[in-house]
Steps between C-alpha positions, in 0.01 A plus 500: 500500500722807522622645168848642453535871412505583129875575485597209730757257357338156518706220354752223550875447514764266360880474504698440182698195611191332640289526185705579188716190467854445371665778697836342414735783600376531858649377825186305587503314168860397571410373847193311375710299254747376762516128576482581873253785463287623790219552249232234493493530120631739232288781355559399133219650286317613816148593377635653177375848584788637290314385187143503634485839676231627262271210586560552872436875482182434300375274779557781751306744282212255455475463878481876550848571637679821409860456622783251462821486701781310330878505515761574238771235519845655550672179384319525165573870451868477602608136455866607515631792701464819300354321196130563446270284289291722269269208416403465865438871556276485191311207656414695815408799284241281331365383838462860616340608174250214521407600855423854382310373197277294728446772762723330757718721721844337525688493830857401417740334742868540409631214715296207629748267674689361195822670386749463216740215568796730439385727784525218754841402366613856576375508858126522458285672759782557748726685253526879483524471121142374486363846585650644183417192292133508599475874448652467151255225405202703625625806311523299179143376538373850581662643188343236277165430668438785741238670282287185524533460878325681784542309826837338566602275788879497509555189717254235608497420873826674581480360854470133401869421561476620859181297554674188372805569715276527807321175419823305453671671792222394733501148350138516396388268226130577458406677177260713701796704618582652161279611212696347209552155353843400627637204693615621841628163615842356415485196267731203544692581181594852615875442471462386139266791433761753612775335295285499188375855555858620525574347160181640346586853606852510362691339784420756770473382860152385611518774763527755218185386317251775578178465304210725591351225717822419685522569872566873515742694716412845639749645249324319217166629626622859480655435159166388357330816621777712349445314173132593528583866561746509211254340260215726614696819444648386168167389353318815610775718355449332162119485527370749760143372459583159649357412840766288669483291817621179657319195642548336838370169633312578821319297765213619714669465840243445775643496854364288779517638853867550580603477134475868417874573510584191299239595237646852484846353444372273221327797333814711527704237316232435238391859429593795718874508436431541126312827546801731438549345155141525375379841615566644151319217321180574312316202647559198722447143374346296782521119477336274754354150534434438869542615859750404770395461862778613734544396862766605755742240356436581135278388212246232592352227277161556340212445744394140544239406244571800276471452124842496333597544135711276277798706616437407861401838635168614636212593271446855624385740223412791730869557574537715188258764631668500840837560335374784280394682817828427679715611206294813434561612858876493442541589133331794331495380138235308302483123549464247219428139593741332259452142627236328710364154445471139610646165396214251483359237265148595612399805297197562720746584778681740265169672431440524875852637549450769234162597646638551849829656392345752262230584753773593750685703235192694390411582860841670518416698184166603651686622809709735286823301467655548155508150351581498129393144431498129571705259287432136583771234503500335263348526155615146413585181681875512459851403610521554875879518511664211686161337559431453128154488346307327778378815679208673329452873555346579160175649382563297185597131494742375234539154350878505454492211252300711255535847663120527480354767731199430723366814670371431849185646654725713720621698196148604407417564864796737543392692191145533633619754759567755227235746388419425135 
């Protein structure tokens, strides 16, 4: 077995809304509670990580991990526009302090899909005002917590809205086409959903409801990257020591004969056109779960007989190494794998996924590519957005009736790659 370098960040990731529970001021919470919701079930207490973070961090330490990526929830910090909750900033201070106490390097994400409800009511992720609002929130956090942070991801999967727009535009309905737990089909109660959503978000038109996971326009895409740039500069001005980057959801595009131009076009939309916005970043957060095979007419289904995950896409762990090489040829900054994992109820397949994925990552390190670390998705079985709790990505299982944690063999196996 290969061992990771001594200073390599080896750990796991979570997102606040998916694990903390009771994120009552967020847009997603509001949409989950709707009678005609597109969510399979509401998040409710989630896996109570808000109260049990010490236990979860202890399990990481016991397994041999040394890094934890988690998100600070904007809707908790700023539940009303311009009004910050000191109790919540103190909570995240305690999480960061506990990480340091236990020898865990924190990687903090400032926005992981969920937003304050008030932001959506004011135009959300298609409004120019959001650039300033996000920058102000990030500045507040930097002033209060910056001394405890090192690595910061401003926005998780900034390209996800464009990916969703492409899926819906092309009338695809297979979950293999997008690396996130959302429903891409149109349910029968859609008209009622739009009416209710309008009421939930203060009477605005359904066309004006722009959550982070809404179909994104090109203008909205540029706005998100400007929000990233604004937050990066503001946080580094307050705390120059911070290493700031962004994360993108990427596929390993593999062209068949005649599909080279189509694959290049897909890669341009998913990655290349973001390069002007991230050249000044301190690192790049790479997130990947599978490959896409591209023919002359576009993306093809997984090969016949291929193993597929609970999410419907191909089990293909070696894609992460392929992508590290592709990205490093186009972007001259360090790479941090901020998400990579597999949804399966068979933990032996998760172990196999980790073995093959980390092997491909460490081969890149051996070849001289600057890879800062590998953070597996996810630490805990959790709330997979609109798909609810059925999909299991975690290194730790959770009995949600009792919130009892059950570490899987894959957690210990991931930690075994680290030199003790």
